[in-house]
Structure formats: structure tokens, C-alpha cells
C-alpha positions in Angstrom: 0.0 -0.1 -0.1 1.2 3.5 -0.8 0.7 6.8 1.1 -1.8 8.2 -1.6 -4.1 5.0 -1.3 -3.9 5.1 2.6 -4.4 9.1 2.1 -7.5 8.1 0.2 -8.9 5.3 2.0 -8.3 7.4 5.1 -10.2 10.2 3.9 -13.5 7.8 2.9 -13.7 6.7 6.1 -13.6 10.2 7.8 -16.6 11.4 5.3 -18.2 8.1 6.9 -16.7 8.6 10.1 -15.4 5.6 10.7 -11.6 4.9 11.9 -9.0 3.2 9.4 -6.9 0.8 11.3 -3.9 -0.6 10.6 -1.9 -3.3 12.6 1.7 -3.5 12.5 3.2 -6.6 10.3 6.4 -7.5 12.4 7.5 -6.3 16.0 9.3 -3.1 15.2 11.9 -0.2 16.5 8.7 1.4 18.0 8.4 -1.4 20.5 5.0 -2.1 18.8 3.7 -6.0 18.9 2.7 -7.4 16.1 -0.8 -7.5 15.0 -1.1 -4.6 17.6 -4.6 -2.4 16.4 -3.8 1.2 15.8 -5.9 3.8 14.3 -4.7 6.3 11.5 -5.1 9.9 12.9 -4.0 11.6 9.8 -2.2 11.3 6.6 0.4 13.9 5.5 2.2 14.7 2.3 5.0 12.3 3.2 4.0 10.9 7.1 1.4 9.7 8.6 0.1 9.6 12.4 -0.8 7.1 14.2 -2.7 6.2 17.5 -1.3 3.8 19.5 -3.9 2.5 22.2 -1.3 0.4 24.3 0.5 3.6 25.3 -1.9 6.5 24.4 0.8 8.1 22.0 0.4 9.5 18.6 3.3 8.4 16.2 4.5 10.3 13.0 5.9 7.5 10.6 7.2 8.4 7.5 6.3 6.7 4.2 8.7 3.9 4.0 7.4 2.8 7.4 3.9 2.3 5.8 5.1 -1.0 4.2 5.8 -2.4 8.1 2.1 -2.1 8.6 -1.4 -3.8 7.1 -4.9 -2.4 6.9 -7.8 -4.3 8.9 -10.8 -5.2 8.0 -10.4 -4.6 3.9 
């Protein structure tokens, strides 16, 4: 998935008042656990922001980190 594809899906979900959920494919350097549910809060030109419920923090990740995640429920 590309950042542009994520942006289209995110904007569609916002219009429908739905969350866009993603999960890490593997444990990563943010100490996220594989399949840990996170949701997209914002998609920017070269990055995206996710909310991680496990620690209650927002993370801004670069476009290249997107390949470490997959969409849930699509």
C-alpha cells in the first residue's frame, strides 16, 4: 500500500465517520507488537500519524514505514 492509497481510504472513512485501523506486520523499532491494533489519525504528504492504544501516544511515521503495516478489515 502506498501513502496515497492510505490517504484515499482514510478520507473516505472520515466522511463515513469510521476509523482506519492498521496493524504492524512484525515487531518494530517502536516496540509495537505484531498485530497490535492502531488507528490512523492523519495522513500528510510524506508521513502518516497513528494512535497506539497500548501507550496512548501518537506516532508520526514516514512513508517508508508504511510497508511495515497492513490495513484491517479491507
